[in-house]
N, CA, C and O atoms as a Tinker XYZ file with bonds, in Angstrom:
   440  protein
     1  N      1.091000   -1.454000    0.143000    73     2
     2  CA    -0.029000    0.311000   -0.097000    64     1     3
     3  C      0.982000    0.797000    0.027000    63     2     4     5
     4  O      1.888000    0.456000    0.788000    81     3
     5  N      0.940000    1.938000   -0.948000    73     3     6
     6  CA     1.608000    3.357000   -1.048000    64     5     7
     7  C      1.182000    4.513000   -1.055000    63     6     8     9
     8  O      1.738000    5.570000   -0.755000    81     7
     9  N     -0.370000    4.173000   -1.599000    73     7    10
    10  CA    -1.104000    5.627000   -1.738000    64     9    11
    11  C     -1.744000    5.790000   -0.342000    63    10    12    13
    12  O     -2.677000    5.050000   -0.028000    81    11
    13  N     -1.238000    6.812000    0.581000    73    11    14
    14  CA    -1.811000    6.924000    1.762000    64    13    15
    15  C     -3.362000    7.662000    1.858000    63    14    16    17
    16  O     -4.146000    7.599000    2.805000    81    15
    17  N     -3.494000    8.206000    0.871000    73    15    18
    18  CA    -4.850000    9.519000    0.559000    64    17    19
    19  C     -6.068000    8.162000    0.262000    63    18    20    21
    20  O     -7.217000    8.483000    0.564000    81    19
    21  N     -5.934000    7.064000   -0.159000    73    19    22
    22  CA    -6.826000    5.865000   -0.333000    64    21    23
    23  C     -7.045000    4.731000    0.622000    63    22    24    25
    24  O     -6.103000    4.392000    1.338000    81    23
    25  N     -7.991000    4.222000    0.688000    73    23    26
    26  CA    -7.886000    2.710000    1.769000    64    25    27
    27  C     -8.795000    2.067000    1.342000    63    26    28    29
    28  O     -9.948000    2.457000    1.523000    81    27
    29  N     -8.451000    0.616000    0.487000    73    27    30
    30  CA    -9.135000   -0.729000    0.192000    64    29    31
    31  C    -10.055000   -1.374000    1.487000    63    30    32    33
    32  O     -9.467000   -1.900000    2.432000    81    31
    33  N    -11.470000   -1.291000    1.448000    73    31    34
    34  CA   -11.698000   -2.025000    2.410000    64    33    35
    35  C    -11.739000   -3.144000    2.495000    63    34    36    37
    36  O    -12.060000   -3.816000    1.515000    81    35
    37  N    -11.420000   -3.729000    3.719000    73    35    38
    38  CA   -11.182000   -5.351000    4.263000    64    37    39
    39  C    -12.488000   -5.575000    4.669000    63    38    40    41
    40  O    -13.388000   -4.754000    4.846000    81    39
    41  N    -12.492000   -7.343000    4.859000    73    39    42
    42  CA   -13.798000   -7.849000    4.955000    64    41    43
    43  C    -13.630000   -7.338000    6.768000    63    42    44    45
    44  O    -12.633000   -7.096000    7.447000    81    43
    45  N    -15.130000   -7.329000    7.091000    73    43    46
    46  CA   -15.260000   -6.659000    8.728000    64    45    47
    47  C    -14.772000   -5.111000    9.153000    63    46    48    49
    48  O    -14.829000   -4.428000   10.176000    81    47
    49  N    -14.343000   -4.971000    8.009000    73    47    50
    50  CA   -14.280000   -2.604000    8.277000    64    49    51
    51  C    -15.871000   -2.692000    8.148000    63    50    52    53
    52  O    -16.764000   -3.417000    7.711000    81    51
    53  N    -15.570000   -1.084000    9.033000    73    51    54
    54  CA   -16.938000   -0.693000    9.004000    64    53    55
    55  C    -16.334000    0.862000    8.729000    63    54    56    57
    56  O    -15.198000    1.154000    9.104000    81    55
    57  N    -17.135000    1.746000    8.096000    73    55    58
    58  CA   -16.998000    3.346000    7.813000    64    57    59
    59  C    -16.371000    4.165000    8.997000    63    58    60    61
    60  O    -15.498000    5.029000    8.912000    81    59
    61  N    -17.296000    3.496000   10.620000    73    59    62
    62  CA   -16.698000    4.566000   11.376000    64    61    63
    63  C    -15.300000    3.958000   12.343000    63    62    64    65
    64  O    -14.609000    4.508000   13.200000    81    63
    65  N    -15.280000    2.754000   11.823000    73    63    66
    66  CA   -13.677000    2.385000   11.939000    64    65    67
    67  C    -12.741000    2.855000   11.688000    63    66    68    69
    68  O    -11.829000    3.199000   12.440000    81    67
    69  N    -12.865000    2.968000   10.210000    73    67    70
    70  CA   -11.932000    3.087000    9.385000    64    69    71
    71  C    -11.627000    4.721000    9.729000    63    70    72    73
    72  O    -10.484000    5.063000   10.033000    81    71
    73  N    -12.873000    5.827000    9.650000    73    71    74
    74  CA   -12.615000    6.899000   10.203000    64    73    75
    75  C    -11.838000    7.354000   11.522000    63    74    76    77
    76  O    -11.221000    8.412000   11.644000    81    75
    77  N    -11.956000    6.543000   12.302000    73    75    78
    78  CA   -11.579000    6.396000   13.686000    64    77    79
    79  C    -10.031000    6.060000   13.254000    63    78    80    81
    80  O     -9.359000    7.078000   13.423000    81    79
    81  N     -9.575000    5.431000   12.964000    73    79    82
    82  CA    -8.105000    5.173000   12.539000    64    81    83
    83  C     -7.540000    6.214000   11.475000    63    82    84    85
    84  O     -6.486000    6.755000   11.810000    81    83
    85  N     -7.894000    6.454000   10.664000    73    83    86
    86  CA    -7.612000    7.913000   10.013000    64    85    87
    87  C     -7.767000    9.047000   10.152000    63    86    88    89
    88  O     -7.384000    9.967000    9.428000    81    87
    89  N     -8.456000    9.079000   11.284000    73    87    90
    90  CA    -8.805000   10.864000   12.371000    64    89    91
    91  C     -9.979000   11.329000   11.118000    63    90    92    93
    92  O     -9.954000   12.551000   10.974000    81    91
    93  N    -10.673000   10.854000   10.481000    73    91    94
    94  CA   -11.752000   11.779000    9.288000    64    93    95
    95  C    -12.970000   10.821000    9.928000    63    94    96    97
    96  O    -13.153000    9.610000   10.047000    81    95
    97  N    -13.676000   12.003000   10.264000    73    95    98
    98  CA   -15.259000   11.762000   10.716000    64    97    99
    99  C    -15.801000   10.969000    9.556000    63    98   100   101
   100  O    -15.615000   11.328000    8.393000    81    99
   101  N    -16.612000    9.664000    9.952000    73    99   102
   102  CA   -17.344000    8.646000    9.306000    64   101   103
   103  C    -17.892000    9.326000    8.533000    63   102   104   105
   104  O    -17.814000    8.936000    7.368000    81   103
   105  N    -18.778000   10.779000    8.829000    73   103   106
   106  CA   -19.641000   11.267000    7.578000    64   105   107
   107  C    -18.702000   12.046000    6.625000    63   106   108   109
   108  O    -19.345000   12.563000    5.711000    81   107
   109  N    -17.918000   12.186000    6.591000    73   107   110
   110  CA   -17.034000   12.814000    5.477000    64   109   111
   111  C    -16.620000   11.896000    4.750000    63   110   112   113
   112  O    -16.384000   12.058000    3.553000    81   111
   113  N    -16.487000   10.896000    5.318000    73   111   114
   114  CA   -16.237000    9.480000    4.605000    64   113   115
   115  C    -17.300000    9.199000    3.176000    63   114   116   117
   116  O    -17.256000    9.089000    1.951000    81   115
   117  N    -18.178000    9.180000    4.253000    73   115   118
   118  CA   -19.741000    8.893000    3.564000    64   117   119
   119  C    -19.806000   10.010000    2.002000    63   118   120   121
   120  O    -20.070000    9.652000    0.854000    81   119
   121  N    -19.537000   11.103000    2.397000    73   119   122
   122  CA   -19.820000   12.256000    1.463000    64   121   123
   123  C    -19.066000   12.200000    0.779000    63   122   124   125
   124  O    -19.445000   11.809000   -0.326000    81   123
   125  N    -17.638000   12.504000    0.904000    73   123   126
   126  CA   -16.589000   12.479000   -0.383000    64   125   127
   127  C    -16.426000   11.355000   -0.995000    63   126   128   129
   128  O    -15.693000   11.465000   -1.978000    81   127
   129  N    -16.919000   10.058000   -0.751000    73   127   130
   130  CA   -17.418000    8.627000   -1.525000    64   129   131
   131  C    -18.595000    8.611000   -1.977000    63   130   132   133
   132  O    -18.861000    7.441000   -2.250000    81   131
   133  N    -19.579000    9.382000   -2.241000    73   131   134
   134  CA   -21.038000    9.391000   -2.371000    64   133   135
   135  C    -22.085000    7.986000   -1.878000    63   134   136   137
   136  O    -23.108000    7.488000   -2.348000    81   135
   137  N    -21.337000    7.735000   -0.863000    73   135   138
   138  CA   -22.399000    6.245000   -0.280000    64   137   139
   139  C    -23.438000    6.652000    0.462000    63   138   140   141
   140  O    -23.446000    7.465000    1.386000    81   139
   141  N    -24.642000    5.800000   -0.179000    73   139   142
   142  CA   -25.713000    6.490000    0.365000    64   141   143
   143  C    -25.914000    5.696000    1.577000    63   142   144   145
   144  O    -26.596000    6.273000    2.423000    81   143
   145  N    -25.527000    4.595000    1.868000    73   143   146
   146  CA   -25.759000    4.160000    2.987000    64   145   147
   147  C    -24.362000    3.621000    3.822000    63   146   148   149
   148  O    -23.676000    2.721000    3.335000    81   147
   149  N    -24.031000    4.226000    5.055000    73   147   150
   150  CA   -22.937000    4.571000    5.476000    64   149   151
   151  C    -22.792000    2.741000    6.134000    63   150   152   153
   152  O    -21.648000    2.322000    6.311000    81   151
   153  N    -23.614000    2.094000    6.346000    73   151   154
   154  CA   -23.705000    0.898000    6.699000    64   153   155
   155  C    -23.362000   -0.553000    5.425000    63   154   156   157
   156  O    -23.158000   -1.743000    5.668000    81   155
   157  N    -23.417000    0.194000    4.047000    73   155   158
   158  CA   -23.179000   -0.533000    3.072000    64   157   159
   159  C    -21.747000   -0.687000    2.540000    63   158   160   161
   160  O    -21.870000   -0.436000    1.342000    81   159
   161  N    -20.297000   -0.997000    2.807000    73   159   162
   162  CA   -19.489000   -0.746000    2.563000    64   161   163
   163  C    -18.889000   -2.355000    2.063000    63   162   164   165
   164  O    -19.025000   -3.356000    2.768000    81   163
   165  N    -18.325000   -2.348000    0.936000    73   163   166
   166  CA   -18.255000   -3.627000    0.990000    64   165   167
   167  C    -16.194000   -3.755000    0.237000    63   166   168   169
   168  O    -15.510000   -2.944000   -0.388000    81   167
   169  N    -15.876000   -5.362000    0.817000    73   167   170
   170  CA   -14.550000   -5.532000    0.492000    64   169   171
   171  C    -13.699000   -5.000000   -0.965000    63   170   172   173
   172  O    -14.209000   -5.182000   -2.070000    81   171
   173  N    -12.801000   -4.552000   -0.854000    73   171   174
   174  CA   -12.289000   -4.235000   -2.191000    64   173   175
   175  C    -12.803000   -3.282000   -3.071000    63   174   176   177
   176  O    -12.571000   -3.109000   -4.268000    81   175
   177  N    -13.709000   -2.550000   -2.114000    73   175   178
   178  CA   -14.046000   -0.844000   -2.389000    64   177   179
   179  C    -12.886000   -0.074000   -1.932000    63   178   180   181
   180  O    -12.260000   -0.370000   -0.914000    81   179
   181  N    -12.535000    1.162000   -2.882000    73   179   182
   182  CA   -11.478000    2.089000   -2.593000    64   181   183
   183  C    -12.079000    3.414000   -2.244000    63   182   184   185
   184  O    -12.755000    4.080000   -3.028000    81   183
   185  N    -11.744000    3.802000   -0.834000    73   183   186
   186  CA   -12.338000    4.928000   -0.527000    64   185   187
   187  C    -11.449000    5.798000   -0.635000    63   186   188   189
   188  O    -10.328000    5.295000   -0.547000    81   187
   189  N    -11.447000    6.964000   -0.799000    73   187   190
   190  CA   -11.058000    8.555000   -0.696000    64   189   191
   191  C    -11.259000    8.750000    0.569000    63   190   192   193
   192  O    -12.337000    8.581000    1.140000    81   191
   193  N     -9.852000    9.250000    1.258000    73   191   194
   194  CA    -9.892000    9.393000    2.881000    64   193   195
   195  C    -10.026000   11.082000    2.990000    63   194   196   197
   196  O    -10.752000   11.568000    3.857000    81   195
   197  N     -9.401000   11.789000    2.210000    73   195   198
   198  CA   -10.025000   13.312000    2.442000    64   197   199
   199  C     -9.967000   14.047000    1.032000    63   198   200   201
   200  O     -9.025000   13.676000    0.332000    81   199
   201  N    -10.576000   14.762000    0.627000    73   199   202
   202  CA   -10.973000   15.578000   -0.578000    64   201   203
   203  C     -9.356000   16.234000   -0.988000    63   202   204   205
   204  O     -8.794000   15.919000   -2.037000    81   203
   205  N     -8.766000   17.154000   -0.004000    73   203   206
   206  CA    -7.948000   17.508000   -0.186000    64   205   207
   207  C     -6.740000   17.257000    0.808000    63   206   208   209
   208  O     -7.334000   16.923000    1.834000    81   207
   209  N     -5.154000   17.220000    1.141000    73   207   210
   210  CA    -4.650000   17.038000    2.180000    64   209   211
   211  C     -3.980000   15.576000    2.032000    63   210   212   213
   212  O     -3.733000   14.945000    1.004000    81   211
   213  N     -3.749000   15.212000    3.482000    73   211   214
   214  CA    -2.890000   13.697000    3.566000    64   213   215
   215  C     -3.516000   13.662000    5.140000    63   214   216   217
   216  O     -3.881000   14.505000    5.959000    81   215
   217  N     -3.431000   12.273000    5.080000    73   215   218
   218  CA    -4.615000   11.545000    6.338000    64   217   219
   219  C     -3.327000   10.834000    7.006000    63   218   220   221
   220  O     -3.488000   10.437000    8.159000    81   219
   221  N     -1.792000   10.588000    6.275000    73   219   222
   222  CA    -1.134000    9.739000    6.690000    64   221   223
   223  C      0.310000   10.217000    6.680000    63   222   224   225
   224  O      0.578000   11.171000    5.950000    81   223
   225  N      1.388000    9.586000    7.503000    73   223   226
   226  CA     2.632000    9.818000    7.010000    64   225   227
   227  C      3.086000    8.310000    6.482000    63   226   228   229
   228  O      2.637000    7.235000    6.879000    81   227
   229  N      4.148000    8.547000    5.433000    73   227   230
   230  CA     4.497000    7.418000    5.346000    64   229   231
   231  C      5.958000    6.928000    5.857000    63   230   232   233
   232  O      6.865000    7.720000    6.113000    81   231
   233  N      6.091000    5.221000    5.995000    73   231   234
   234  CA     7.515000    4.847000    6.675000    64   233   235
   235  C      7.873000    4.014000    5.772000    63   234   236   237
   236  O      6.909000    3.454000    5.251000    81   235
   237  N      9.061000    3.652000    5.305000    73   235   238
   238  CA     9.699000    2.558000    4.622000    64   237   239
   239  C     10.271000    1.765000    5.281000    63   238   240   241
   240  O     11.370000    2.129000    5.698000    81   239
   241  N      9.910000    0.719000    5.561000    73   239   242
   242  CA    10.621000   -0.563000    6.100000    64   241   243
   243  C     12.219000   -0.512000    6.157000    63   242   244   245
   244  O     12.909000   -0.564000    5.138000    81   243
   245  N     12.787000   -0.394000    7.577000    73   243   246
   246  CA    14.350000   -0.504000    6.948000    64   245   247
   247  C     14.608000   -2.122000    7.395000    63   246   248   249
   248  O     13.707000   -2.871000    7.770000    81   247
   249  N     15.844000   -2.443000    7.287000    73   247   250
   250  CA    16.520000   -3.918000    7.773000    64   249   251
   251  C     16.169000   -3.710000    9.355000    63   250   252   253
   252  O     16.114000   -2.557000    9.783000    81   251
   253  N     15.930000   -4.821000   10.231000    73   251   254
   254  CA    15.919000   -5.123000   11.005000    64   253   255
   255  C     14.286000   -4.822000   11.905000    63   254   256   257
   256  O     13.884000   -5.438000   12.892000    81   255
   257  N     13.527000   -3.586000   11.104000    73   255   258
   258  CA    12.085000   -3.192000   11.715000    64   257   259
   259  C     11.642000   -4.460000   11.845000    63   258   260   261
   260  O     12.071000   -5.531000   11.416000    81   259
   261  N     10.490000   -4.091000   12.668000    73   259   262
   262  CA     9.214000   -5.068000   12.933000    64   261   263
   263  C      8.199000   -3.940000   13.413000    63   262   264   265
   264  O      8.310000   -2.828000   13.930000    81   263
   265  N      6.917000   -4.950000   12.898000    73   263   266
   266  CA     5.850000   -4.233000   12.992000    64   265   267
   267  C      5.374000   -3.396000   14.050000    63   266   268   269
   268  O      4.827000   -2.296000   13.980000    81   267
   269  N      5.770000   -4.331000   15.368000    73   267   270
   270  CA     5.465000   -3.907000   16.999000    64   269   271
   271  C      6.252000   -2.622000   17.000000    63   270   272   273
   272  O      5.594000   -1.588000   17.113000    81   271
   273  N      7.831000   -2.512000   16.870000    73   271   274
   274  CA     8.348000   -1.198000   16.662000    64   273   275
   275  C      8.053000   -0.367000   16.218000    63   274   276   277
   276  O      8.000000    0.672000   16.876000    81   275
   277  N      7.769000   -0.385000   15.108000    73   275   278
   278  CA     6.941000    0.665000   14.172000    64   277   279
   279  C      5.697000    1.176000   14.847000    63   278   280   281
   280  O      5.656000    2.401000   14.968000    81   279
   281  N      4.839000    0.600000   15.237000    73   279   282
   282  CA     4.006000    0.826000   15.914000    64   281   283
   283  C      4.547000    1.663000   17.729000    63   282   284   285
   284  O      4.302000    2.695000   18.354000    81   283
   285  N      4.912000    1.110000   17.803000    73   283   286
   286  CA     5.432000    1.310000   19.125000    64   285   287
   287  C      6.171000    2.954000   19.380000    63   286   288   289
   288  O      6.020000    3.748000   20.308000    81   287
   289  N      6.925000    3.024000   18.246000    73   287   290
   290  CA     7.813000    4.643000   17.866000    64   289   291
   291  C      6.690000    5.427000   17.342000    63   290   292   293
   292  O      6.781000    6.612000   17.663000    81   291
   293  N      5.593000    5.120000   16.592000    73   291   294
   294  CA     4.441000    6.143000   16.377000    64   293   295
   295  C      3.092000    6.006000   16.700000    63   294   296   297
   296  O      2.099000    6.247000   16.013000    81   295
   297  N      3.229000    5.415000   18.298000    73   295   298
   298  CA     2.223000    5.087000   19.206000    64   297   299
   299  C      0.782000    4.731000   18.657000    63   298   300   301
   300  O     -0.276000    5.316000   18.887000    81   299
   301  N      1.016000    3.638000   17.885000    73   299   302
   302  CA    -0.122000    2.997000   17.379000    64   301   303
   303  C     -0.002000    1.683000   17.610000    63   302   304   305
   304  O      1.117000    1.194000   17.769000    81   303
   305  N     -1.193000    0.888000   17.664000    73   303   306
   306  CA    -1.273000   -0.920000   17.821000    64   305   307
   307  C     -0.759000   -1.479000   16.630000    63   306   308   309
   308  O     -1.151000   -1.201000   15.497000    81   307
   309  N      0.111000   -2.256000   16.921000    73   307   310
   310  CA     0.881000   -2.579000   15.651000    64   309   311
   311  C     -0.371000   -3.650000   15.034000    63   310   312   313
   312  O     -0.305000   -3.713000   13.807000    81   311
   313  N     -1.169000   -4.254000   15.461000    73   311   314
   314  CA    -2.273000   -5.173000   14.981000    64   313   315
   315  C     -3.117000   -3.984000   14.236000    63   314   316   317
   316  O     -3.674000   -4.244000   13.169000    81   315
   317  N     -3.182000   -3.029000   14.654000    73   315   318
   318  CA    -4.217000   -2.694000   13.391000    64   317   319
   319  C     -3.234000   -1.768000   12.675000    63   318   320   321
   320  O     -3.900000   -0.953000   12.037000    81   319
   321  N     -1.985000   -1.565000   12.524000    73   319   322
   322  CA    -0.984000   -0.971000   11.948000    64   321   323
   323  C     -1.266000   -1.962000   10.504000    63   322   324   325
   324  O     -1.731000   -1.640000    9.410000    81   323
   325  N     -0.799000   -3.214000   10.994000    73   323   326
   326  CA    -1.116000   -4.408000    9.901000    64   325   327
   327  C     -2.026000   -4.435000    9.460000    63   326   328   329
   328  O     -1.906000   -4.687000    8.261000    81   327
   329  N     -3.405000   -4.253000    9.883000    73   327   330
   330  CA    -5.060000   -4.359000    9.155000    64   329   331
   331  C     -4.547000   -3.272000    8.299000    63   330   332   333
   332  O     -3.928000   -3.343000    7.237000    81   331
   333  N     -4.916000   -2.303000    8.950000    73   331   334
   334  CA    -4.993000   -1.151000    7.687000    64   333   335
   335  C     -3.965000   -0.654000    6.563000    63   334   336   337
   336  O     -4.092000    0.238000    5.723000    81   335
   337  N     -2.857000   -1.568000    6.839000    73   335   338
   338  CA    -1.685000   -1.478000    5.498000    64   337   339
   339  C     -1.802000   -3.037000    5.011000    63   338   340   341
   340  O     -0.837000   -3.598000    4.492000    81   339
   341  N     -3.142000   -3.740000    5.232000    73   339   342
   342  CA    -3.249000   -4.935000    4.758000    64   341   343
   343  C     -2.107000   -5.809000    4.806000    63   342   344   345
   344  O     -1.695000   -6.377000    3.794000    81   343
   345  N     -1.697000   -5.911000    5.689000    73   343   346
   346  CA    -0.161000   -6.902000    5.995000    64   345   347
   347  C     -1.092000   -8.131000    6.486000    63   346   348   349
   348  O     -2.104000   -7.960000    7.165000    81   347
   349  N     -0.667000   -9.271000    6.097000    73   347   350
   350  CA    -1.626000  -10.788000    6.355000    64   349   351
   351  C     -0.811000  -11.176000    7.481000    63   350   352   353
   352  O     -1.334000  -11.691000    8.470000    81   351
   353  N      0.446000  -10.966000    7.404000    73   351   354
   354  CA     1.449000  -11.879000    8.500000    64   353   355
   355  C      2.202000  -10.762000    9.284000    63   354   356   357
   356  O      3.294000  -10.736000    8.716000    81   355
   357  N      2.231000   -9.698000   10.409000    73   355   358
   358  CA     2.376000   -9.176000   11.499000    64   357   359
   359  C      4.244000   -9.248000   11.157000    63   358   360   361
   360  O      5.123000   -8.403000   11.329000    81   359
   361  N      4.287000  -10.850000   10.541000    73   359   362
   362  CA     5.795000  -11.261000   11.147000    64   361   363
   363  C      6.689000  -11.174000   10.293000    63   362   364   365
   364  O      7.906000  -11.290000   10.436000    81   363
   365  N      5.707000  -10.835000    8.816000    73   363   366
   366  CA     6.904000  -10.534000    7.419000    64   365   367
   367  C      6.549000   -9.322000    7.051000    63   366   368   369
   368  O      5.429000   -9.177000    6.561000    81   367
   369  N      7.282000   -8.374000    7.182000    73   367   370
   370  CA     7.379000   -7.298000    6.498000    64   369   371
   371  C      8.739000   -7.294000    5.716000    63   370   372   373
   372  O      9.697000   -7.998000    6.038000    81   371
   373  N      8.721000   -6.428000    4.657000    73   371   374
   374  CA     9.511000   -6.526000    4.004000    64   373   375
   375  C     10.735000   -5.019000    3.816000    63   374   376   377
   376  O     10.396000   -3.853000    4.023000    81   375
   377  N     11.769000   -5.345000    3.501000    73   375   378
   378  CA    12.678000   -3.865000    3.274000    64   377   379
   379  C     12.063000   -3.502000    2.083000    63   378   380   381
   380  O     11.618000   -4.190000    1.164000    81   379
   381  N     12.139000   -1.734000    2.341000    73   379   382
   382  CA    11.657000   -1.078000    1.377000    64   381   383
   383  C     10.157000   -1.002000    1.293000    63   382   384   385
   384  O      9.812000   -0.082000    0.551000    81   383
   385  N      9.098000   -1.712000    1.844000    73   383   386
   386  CA     7.748000   -1.576000    1.804000    64   385   387
   387  C      7.324000   -0.271000    2.834000    63   386   388   389
   388  O      7.839000    0.200000    3.848000    81   387
   389  N      6.156000    0.043000    2.059000    73   387   390
   390  CA     5.671000    1.279000    2.756000    64   389   391
   391  C      4.830000    0.928000    3.245000    63   390   392   393
   392  O      3.930000    0.175000    2.874000    81   391
   393  N      5.043000    1.508000    4.288000    73   391   394
   394  CA     3.525000    1.573000    5.491000    64   393   395
   395  C      2.969000    3.174000    5.844000    63   394   396   397
   396  O      3.718000    4.143000    5.975000    81   395
   397  N      1.795000    3.194000    5.938000    73   395   398
   398  CA     1.141000    4.462000    6.172000    64   397   399
   399  C      0.254000    4.563000    7.631000    63   398   400   401
   400  O     -0.760000    3.906000    7.869000    81   399
   401  N      0.817000    5.432000    8.433000    73   399   402
   402  CA     0.888000    5.738000    9.755000    64   401   403
   403  C     -0.014000    7.160000   10.037000    63   402   404   405
   404  O      0.283000    8.330000    9.797000    81   403
   405  N     -0.925000    6.720000   10.491000    73   403   406
   406  CA    -1.942000    8.192000   10.482000    64   405   407
   407  C     -1.436000    8.968000   11.251000    63   406   408   409
   408  O     -0.752000    8.572000   12.194000    81   407
   409  N     -1.683000   10.327000   10.992000    73   407   410
   410  CA    -0.959000   11.416000   11.550000    64   409   411
   411  C     -2.203000   11.344000   13.209000    63   410   412   413
   412  O     -3.396000   11.048000   13.274000    81   411
   413  N     -1.228000   11.752000   14.284000    73   411   414
   414  CA    -1.696000   11.480000   15.732000    64   413   415
   415  C     -2.883000   12.446000   15.928000    63   414   416   417
   416  O     -3.739000   12.090000   16.738000    81   415
   417  N     -3.045000   13.626000   15.289000    73   415   418
   418  CA    -3.514000   14.561000   15.652000    64   417   419
   419  C     -4.751000   14.445000   14.391000    63   418   420   421
   420  O     -5.714000   15.211000   14.418000    81   419
   421  N     -4.656000   13.828000   13.750000    73   419   422
   422  CA    -6.109000   14.114000   12.425000    64   421   423
   423  C     -4.755000   14.449000   11.115000    63   422   424   425
   424  O     -3.524000   14.433000   11.097000    81   423
   425  N     -5.897000   14.742000   10.115000    73   423   426
   426  CA    -5.276000   14.824000    8.484000    64   425   427
   427  C     -4.615000   16.095000    8.655000    63   426   428   429
   428  O     -5.051000   17.006000    9.358000    81   427
   429  N     -3.244000   16.130000    7.795000    73   427   430
   430  CA    -2.787000   17.366000    7.458000    64   429   431
   431  C     -2.898000   18.108000    6.012000    63   430   432   433
   432  O     -2.958000   17.517000    4.934000    81   431
   433  N     -2.911000   19.303000    6.173000    73   431   434
   434  CA    -3.191000   20.062000    4.703000    64   433   435
   435  C     -4.173000   20.318000    4.371000    63   434   436   437
   436  O     -4.345000   20.639000    3.195000    81   435
   437  N     -5.298000   20.279000    5.344000    73   435   438
   438  CA    -6.615000   20.620000    4.992000    64   437   439
   439  C     -6.441000   22.101000    5.606000    63   438   440
   440  O     -7.375000   22.901000    5.564000    81   439
């Protein structure tokens, strides 16, 4: 996942949980993605996270990094970091892989 301004919905995701993770109100996600029913999103659906600005910073995995250390350094739970970056096995991250980490205070550039 290298584009941190969109998110691809996964099984079990809700608009409110996605909004909470990226610090964007679910109502805004619903509006900018023209979603009629906020309770009906589907795996594989690509959501724009903001009309303008950036919801995340990116981190490029370095040799020796672990998802738990990256999470700890950025004050986010590694489990959620793995989920929202579509990392199937949290024990396997690749050098050079880009990980999107939400800004702690919400989107920048808005």
